[in-house]
N, C-alpha and C positions, 0 to 999 in steps of 0.2 A: 600416630605422636612419640616424639622427640623427646625421648627420656637428656634432664641437667646429672650432670657428673662433672667432683669436686676435681679439677684437674691437679694433683700433688698438691693441693692450697694456695696456688698461684695465681688461676684464671676458673673458670667456667663458663659454661653454654650452657644455653635452654632453649626447650619447645613450645607447642601447647605440654597440658600431665607430667608438668617436673618433677622426678622423686628424681631423691638421694640416694646414692646405692649405696652397699656397705648399711645399709640400716637404720645409715645416717637421720635418713628422714622418715615417716611412713605418711600416712594418706589425712591423717588427722590430727596433722600438727603443722607446726608452721611453716611457710614452705616461701624460704625467702627468695626464690628465680621465676612463682608462678606469671606465669605470660597474662592468666587474666583471672579473673571470678569466679569459671569456671560457668559462667550462667549463660546459655546459646541457645538463641532461638532454636523453633521445630524449622527441620526441614519448608514444611510449605512457607513457613512466612521469611526464609533463609535461605539461598544459593549458594549464596558466595563464597569468602576464601576470612581465613583472623586471622588476622596481625602477629607474627610472633614476635618474641621479645628476641632482645641480641646481649647478652651479659658473654661476648668470646670478648673481653678485653685485652687489648696489647699487651703483650711478657715485659714490654717498653712502651716509652717512650718515644717515636715517630718528633723525626728535626718537624719541629713548627710550620708547616709552611705562609702561616700563616704571617710568620715574622718577615720577612723573602718583598711579601706587595705593598705591605700594611703604609700606610703616607705616613712620613716621616713628621715629627717634633708632636709637640702637647694638642687634646683638645682645646678648637677657641668657637663661638658662634658661629664663625667665620671659615671656617672648613670642618663642621660638621658634619651639612649634608653632602661633601664632595668620602666623609669617611662611612656612613648609611651607608649608601652606596657604591665604596670599594665592597664593603662586606658581605652585600648584596651580590656582588654580580662572585665575590669569591665560595659562594654556597650555592650557588645557582645551580651547578654538574648535579649537587647531594639534595638541594631540596626544592626544586623546580617541578618535581614529580610530588611532592609530599600537599603537594599546594594545587600543580591541577590538574590530578591524576590520583588521588588518594586511599583509592582501596586496591590501588597496584601496587605500589610503592609498598619497601619494606625494609625494616635499617640495616639485616647482614646486606642488600645491592647496594644499600648505598655511601656504607660503614660507619655508621653511627650507633651510639649505642642508647641499652637501659639502664635505669635506677634500680636495684632489686626493693626486694622492702614494701614493692607497691602496687605489684599488683596481686594478692588474694585476699576473696573478698572472704564475710566476717557471716557466719552460723544468725541467724536469727531465733528467736523463744520457739519457734516451730520449726527448731532445724535444718530451714531452708540457707542458703547463700541470700543475703541481703541484696538483691540485684542494684543500690545505690552507692553500693562497697564494692573497693577493689579497680581495677580497670577492669572494663568491660571488654568483652574479646571483640565482635567487629573489624574498630578500627588501635585496640590496644590503650581507649585514650578514658582520660582523667574528668571524674565529672565537678562544674566549677557552680557558682550559687546560681538563685535563679532570679532575675533580672529583668525589673519594672519599663514597662514603657514609660512612666515620667522620671527614668533616668537621663532618656536621649529630648530634654523639653523641643528641643531643634527638628527634629526629625523623628517622636514616635513611634514605634511598629505597632502593630494592631491590639496585639501580646504580649503578655508575660515571654518572656523564653527560657533557656539554657546554656547556660555557654560548656565547654566540653575544651580540651587541651591535650593533646600526647608532648611530653618531651625529652628531647634525644640529645643527645653527650658525644661530641668530636673524637679523634682520635685519640688527639694531647690527653683530654678529658677524663679523656675512656682508661689509659694509661695508669694516671691514679689513681679513680673507682679501683684498679684493678689493686691498689694496693693496697689500701682504704677497706676492702671487704675481702682478701684472703684466705680470713675465717668467714664467714657469710654472717655465722650467729654470734664475731665477735670482731666488730671492726675500731677497727685504728682510726682514731682523732689524735693521735698525740700529732700530725702534722695531716693538716685537710687544706695545704695551700696549694690552689690548683694552678699549672704550670703558664709561662706565656706562650699566649697564641691559645689556650683552651676557649673552646666554642659550645654554646647549650641555646638550640634552638626548641623555644614553643610555639605551636601552632596552633589558633583555636580558630572555633563555628560558633556561630549563633543558630538552633536549632530551630527557623523560620523558612517559612515559604519568599519567595519573591512580590509574593505578591501581598503577604505581611509588612513586610518590611520593603520596598523597594532598593537600599541602598546596599541587598544583595544583587538584586539584578544580574543576571550572568556570573554568578561567580560558581567557583567547585562547586559538588556536593558529593559527600562522603553519608556514611551510614554507622550510628550505634544502637545500643541494645540497654538500653534503660528506662525504669518508669517515664510517663511525657509528665508534663507538668503541672496536670490538673490531679495527677492519679499522686502527687509528690504532699498535695495537699491533703491523705487520708492522714486520721493519728495516725492506725495500725502500717507498722512495718510489708506488716505479710499480706496486707493487702496492694498491695504497690506493686502494682501486676510496669514489669518491660515488657517496653515493643519497639522494633525497628521501627527506628528514627533519622533521615533523612536531617544532615546541618549544611548549612552555605557556612566556606571559609568567609572569614572578617578578618584573623587578625594576626601579624605574627612576632612571636618576639625574638630579639637577638644574646647574647652577655657574650661579652669579651673579652680574656683576662691580657691585660694591656697594659704595660705600669710607663710604659713608655707617652700613652695619648693620657691616663687618667695617673698620673701617679700618687693621688693624695687619695682614690678608695682602691687601685689596680685593676678594676672591670669596668669597661663600655659598656652602657643598655642602649639600644633601639628597635622602635621599636616600625612597626612596616601593619600599614590596614591599605583592606583596600578596599577601591575608591572608582563607581560602578560610573564616575567620570570620563577615565582614563583613557585612551585609546587602543591600548596595547595591544596585542596583537594573542597573550596569554592571563590567565586568572592572574600568573606570577608576575607579570609585567604588570599585573594592573595595582600588583599591593605598594602602595607609596610610603615611605617615611612618614612616620606622624612625627618625630623625634628622637635626637639623641643627649642620654644624658650621662656622666660623666663625676657630677659632686649634688651634694643638699646642699649647698650655699647658704655654710652656717651661720657666715655672719649672718640672714638674714632671716634665722631661726628667732631669735627672740623676739620676732615681730607679731603680731594678731595674723597677718593679713596675710604672712613669711614672704614682706617684699619689702618692706620700711619704706623711706621716705622716696627713696631711688627708683623703686618700684620695676628695676631693672637685674629678672637671674644674669648669672653668670657662668652658670655647670648645668644649665641645662639649655636646647638650642630646638623649638618649635619651627616648624614648618610652616611656614605662612601661606594661607586663602586653603585651610583644611575642611573636610564636610562640617557642618555643623552639630553634625551627631558624635564626633567627634575632637572637635571641641571642648565639648560637654561632660566626657571622660576626664579630661586634665587631673591633677592634682591641687594640692598644696602650691597656691601661690602659680598657680600655672608648671610646677615640675612635671615632667613624663610618665604620665599614664596613659595605655592602651584605651580603648574604647570598651573593653570585655574588664577589663583588670582592678573594678570596684574602682577610684579613689574614689568618689566621693559616698557619703556615705547617707541613706536617707534616714529619720527615725532613730537619730543619736540625740547626745544630751551631753555635757559638761561638768565632770565635779565641782564650778561653783553654777551649775543651773538652768546655762544654757543649753535652750534645745534651738533643735534643727531637723523638718520634714522634708514633703516631695518641691516646697516653693525654694525650701532654702534649705537644701542640702549642705552637707561640712564637707569639704575638699581635706582630706583625711593623710594622703601619704604620697608615695612617690613610689618611683621602679628601685632608686639608689635607697630610701627610706625603707620598702617594707625588708629588700631583702640584709637591710642590714641587722636586720633580729634573727640572721640566721646564728646562732650557736647549741652547743650544747653543756648540761642540762640548758635547756628549750625556756628559759623560767620570762618568757617577752611576748604579750602581742607580738604582730604584724603590725597592728594601728599600736598609733598611743597611743593606747586603756594600759590601766590600774590594771584591769582583768584582764587572766589567762583564756578563759570559755568563749570566743565567740555563743552569741546571743538564738537563738534558735531562728529561725527564715523568718524576716520580719519581723524581727523583737528587735525593743532601744539595748542601740551598743552604748556602753558608756565611754565619755574618753577623757585625758587630761584637758583644760584648753590651750585654744590654743598658739604660742609663744610664749606661753608657761617656757619656768625650765626642764620637770616631769618630757612634758611636748620635744621641748626643744633634743632632747637626747637621740631620738629617731631618727635627728637632721644634720646629724655632722658625719662630719670626713672618718670614715680610720679606714689602717690596712684592715684587712679578710683576716689578719691572727687577731685583732681586739675584739671580745663580744660583746657586745651591747650594752649587757650587765655585768661585763669584767674590773671594772673601775675598785678596787678595794677588796676583791671579793680573789679566792683561788677557786678553781677547778669549775673554770666556767670555759670551756674552749669556742673563740671561732670558726664559724666555718666557712669563712670566705666568701658572704655570699650567694650563700648558696640553700635554697628552703627545700630541695627538693631532700637532698643531701641530712637535713640537718630533722626531719621526719621519718628517711631511713634508721638512721640512725637511734631515732626515739623507740622505734617499732622495732627494731632488731634488740636493743636493751630490753625493754618491754616482754618482748616474746622471751627473753629470758630471766625475768623477775632482775633484774641491775637495775631495768627503772623507777627511781624513787624518789618520782614527780608524776602526776596525774597527767595519764596523757587524753585527749578531750580529739574524736575527729576533725577538721574542721572544711569547709570546701576548699579545695582547689579553687587559684584565680591570679 
């Protein structure tokens, strides 16, 4: 096992079983550089590798190569597809292996980086580590939500499933992370704006077989060590037993800091999804653009349908001819959301009493609106809801009324330094559309007893 070493307070590296030297961190103390939750399968169930984390951030930002090759000018619906394909070509060398052969890919080899404070597991009442917490050990993945077949009416899977994701930052973004986390117990949130050319990639899969959901046919297979969906229904957390579970690639999301392309928000969000109809030679080749989003279309945010009389979004492009199950997952008013992003909520109720169920779900978010809630302290839900706490799995979710002034707060175009809840308030910092960093700062400050706000675990998505 490779130890963690704090290097003169500038940058730090880790592998499995991280420990700080000089008595800074012990086994029973918070471990910001944990590679995983330390819940490992027995050798009889797994004789493969365990993906290490990469916290060896560059000491200084490298010249952002993307800025030299990016398409010029502002994004429009006419050039969005070309932009998405340019981004995919740019990251092919680094990321195609993560999609095509995920169990062999490592962030160290690719030169991409992890976020601290996400790996360590949480103890249960019996003293054992909760196998649903932290990053699991095989893939280093975060656990998402349980998705029901009725979420995909165009092509429902045979059973409910869970999505799991890995998230990595390129060298440009990682240099900023190194500045923020010079002291991993005291993150510096005074300047958390990522430099131009920063990229963040999230790769996700579904715990289903090809027979259970044919849309996954011939996709790549990875493995995670988590409790099964059936096991999660046990009300006793200590009885939720992890198992080695195959997972098939379905979605990749890419976020690019590019003020020339997206001057209002500073970020371009791109979603790709696996298309079994594609004739591409590899799984990476068969990942097609779902769409591109660079703003929330705030001029349309006060209409209940998110579109208004004209019915045309100007800051989202959606690829025509997508499979139906991908179209099922688009967000409010057709704004961009990938098929695993949970842009549609079932069993929802609004403050005025409107109800949404299996047959009439509520399109409730989008890529940009969700990430616009990145702020510290974290005092607003990811969704346009008056509640901070997510409901229990399957529980009723309370929302503001679509098109109301409160709802519209989530669908504005803000620079990353302006917090969603910051207008007229002091002490709330915008975290530049980065939810992973937001949660990491919350956990770090909570571990140091400096976070005055109640933190509740949230499923990643």
